[in-house]
N, C-alpha and C positions, 0 to 999 in steps of 0.2 A: 445176726438177723439173716433170715433166708430171703433170697431175691424175690420169691413169689409173694412175700408179705409186705413188700415195700410200696407204700401208698396205693393200696388196691383201688380199682376203678369202680365207683358206685353208680355211674351214670345210666347203664342199661336198666338197673333196678328202678331208678327214679323215673325214667322215661316210661317204663311199663306201668308204674303206678299212675302216671298222668294220662296215659292213653285211655280213651273212652270206650274202646271196643273190646276190652277184656284181655289183658296181657299180664304175664308174670315172667320174671327173669330168674332162672335158677343157676347160681354159681356152682361149679363143680371142680373144686381145687384138685390139681393133679399131684397129690402128695400121698406117699405111703408111710411105711414105718422104717426106721433105721436109715441106712445109707442109700442115697439115690442110685437106682440101677440094679440093686440087689433083688433076689427073688422075693424077699420079704416086702420090699418096697413095691414091687410090681403086683404082689398079691393085695396090698392095701389099695392101690389104684383100681384094681379090678373090683374089689368090694365097694368102692365108692361108686362105680358105675352100676352095680346092682342096686345100691341105695338110690341112685339117680332114677332108675326105672320106677321105684316106688313113688318118688317125689313127683315124677311126671304124671303117673296114673292118678295121683291124688288131685291134681289140678286140671289136667288136660280135658276132661269131659266138659268143663265150663269155660276154659280160657285157652288162648294161644300161649305157647311157651318158648322163650328164648333161652337156650342153654349156652352159657358163656364159655365153658371149656370142656373139652373131652379128649381122651386119648383114643386114637383111631382103632387099634386092635381090640381093646376092651369094649368099646362101644359096639364094634362088629359082633362080638360075642353075645352081648345082651340085646342087640337090636331086634331079634325075633320077638322078644317080650314087649317091645315098643311098637311093633309093626301095626297093630290095630289103630293106634293113635298117631301114626307118623305124620299125618296131614296137619296136626296141631303143633308139631314141634319144628323149631328152626335152630340149627346149630351154627355158632360162629366157627369158621373154619380156618382162620388165619394161621395159627400155629401148625395145623394139620397139613396145610398146603406146603409149608416150609419143610416139614418132615417128609412129605411125599416126594419132594424134589430131591431129597438126599437118600431115600431108601426105597428099594423096589417093593419090599414088604408093605411099608406104609402106603405107597402109591396104590398097590393092589387093594389094600384094605379100604382106602378112601374111595376108589372107583367102585368097589363092590357095595359100599354103603349107599353111594349115589344111585346105583342100579336098583337097590332094594327100596328106594324111595325116601332116603334121608334128605330133608330140605335144608338148604344152606343159607347163611346170612354172612354178609361182609360189611365192613366199613368202606365208605368213599366210592369205589368204582368196581364194576365188573372188569375183569381182564380175560384174555383168552384162556388162561389157566385157572382163573378164579371165578368162573361162571357161578352165579348164585341166584336164589329165588328172591332174596330181600337184600337191598343195599341201603345202608343207613349213613347219614352224616355223622362223623365223630363229633360229639358235643364239646363245648367249651364251658368251663365253670364260670361262675360269676366273676366279672372283672375285679381285679385287685389294684388299688392305688399304690403306686410306687414311684420313687424319684430316681432318675438316672444321674450318674455323675456328670458334672459340667466340665470336668477336666479330662482325664484319660478315659477312653472308651473301655468298657468291661466286656470281655468275651467269656461266656460260661459254657461249661460242659456238665451235664447232670445225668444222674441215674445210678443204678447199682454198678459198682466198678467190677467188671468181669471181662474176660478176653474177647467175646464175640461183639462187644460194643465198640471195640477198636479205640478205647479211651487212651491207652498209654501212648500209642503212636500219634493220636490226634493232639494230645496235650503237648507233646514234644514238637510237633509241627507248628502249633500255634505260638509257642514260646520262641521258636526260631524266626517265624515270619512277622510277628507282631510285637517287637520289643517296646513299642510305644503304647501298648495296651496292657491292662491288667487281665491276667488269665486266672479264672476261678473254676475250681472243680467242686461241685456240690454233690456229695456222695454219702450214703448212709453207712458206708464202711471206710471211713477216712484213713484207717491204718494201712490200707492197701495202696495208697498213693504215695510215691516217693520221688517226686520230680521237683528239683529246685526251681524257684521263682514262680511256682504255681501256688496260689492261695487255696487251701483246702477247707471246705465248710462241711460240717456234719449235718446232713439233711434228713436224718432218721425221723425227726419230728416234722409233721406236715407244715407247721408255721415257719420253721427254719427253711424248708424247701421253697415255700412261696416267697419268703423274703429274699432268698438267693436269686430266684428268677427275676424278681422285680428290680434288683439292682443291676442286672445285666442289660447291655445294649443288644447283644446278640447271643443266642443259644445255638451251639453247633452240635450236630450229631453225625456220626460216621459209622453206623452199624454195617456189618458185613451183609453182602447180598444173600448169602445162604441162610441168614437168620432173620432178615428184616424186609426182604423183597415184597412179601405179601402182607405186611403189617402196617397199620396206621400207628400214629405216635401219640401217647398220652402226654409226655412232656411238651410236645409241640403245641397241643391244645392249652396246656397250663401256661406256656410262655406267652401265647396270644392273649390270655386273660390278664397277664402282667404287663402288657404293652411291650413285649420283648420280641424282636425279630428272630427268625429261625433260619438256619442254613443246614440243609439236609441232603442226602443222596437223591439222585433223580430216579427214584423208583416210582412206579405208577400210582400207588396209593398215597405215598408221601407227597408227590407232585400235586395231586388233586387236593390233598389236604392243605397245602401251602397256597394254592392259587384260587381256590373256590370258597366263597363267591368272589372274594377280592384277594389280592396278593398281600401276604404278611411276611415274606422272606425270600430266600433265594435257594436254588438247587445247584448241585454240581454232579458231573458224571464220572470224573476221575480224581484221585488225590491231587493231581497237579492243578485242577481247576478250583480246588477248595479255597486257597488264599484269596483269589480274585472274587469269589462269591462272598466271602466274609467282608472284603473291602467294600463291595457294592452295598451290602447290608448296613455296614457302619456309616457309609456316606449318606445313605438315605435316612437312617435314623437321626443323623446329625443335621439334616436339612428338611425336617418336616415329618419324617416317619411314614409308616404304613397306616392303612385304615383299619386299625384294630377294633374300633367301635362297630364299624359295619360288619366286620368278620364275626365278632362275638354275637351281635344281634341276630345273625342268620343261623347261628349254630347253638342255640339254646337247647336245653333238655326238652323243652316243649316242642321244638322243631323235630326232634327224634320221635316224640310221642305222636305228633301229627303224621309223620311218615308211617308209623305203625298202624294208625287208624286208616290211612289211605290204602295200605296194603290189605287190610281187612276188607275194605270196600271192593278192591280189585278181585279178591278171592270170591266174594259173594255176588259179583257182577253188578 
């Protein structure tokens, strides 16, 4: 299973369908042919962007368009073909900001796209480096009923097991600091996890993923700054729907996602602070919990659709 195919996020498409002011979401998977990074792969990604031009022109005369993914340099190449309809297009830029922070070429390409009039959309908040035309709350799926263990607290780590997620070090840290808790790794590639005392659950199926989240008291994430500083978290939203507290790095978008409109977890700034943040979350879960119902009620897909309608009214004065 490829990482990009693991539980894809359908919420922007649903929000656009619910919006009354004429929106459509166009996913643009960043995949080519053969091995990633090869010339053949890059050619496939570029061809997808030429196809994106056609898809945007087909709907933009009558609707606003949210583009979910794009690769900066291929979009820059095809952007002259989109220039006449650029006001109708908004591009989610989270991954591109991360790439721009690591590469001068990517940074130049993104800055040039902005100068040419590409409009940007982000989840959660604007930051100094992530200025955007449209800010949307990251939605939460419908709440899922689940029972927590009445005995040992369960601490979970979820997602595709790969190096930039910091899972290996995180699981070892949790097993060292929390011998009185059950440590669970919910991953779609369970063969990659080889840590004693960690219970591994195959979450390739969506129902197994939801069940794993529902059984946890706390879900912990420890993504690297270079990969996650500008990104909101889908598993965080899924955990909230399951009544599971979250502990995440203190990055601007993640902090806003945890604390707005009500708190549903804890944040940490350094690895040394992580165990204390997990203990705070466990203590609160065992003494009444967080206001998951209030959080989920404020972050429905309809709330995203309402923000799209509000943005349309702002454009038209």
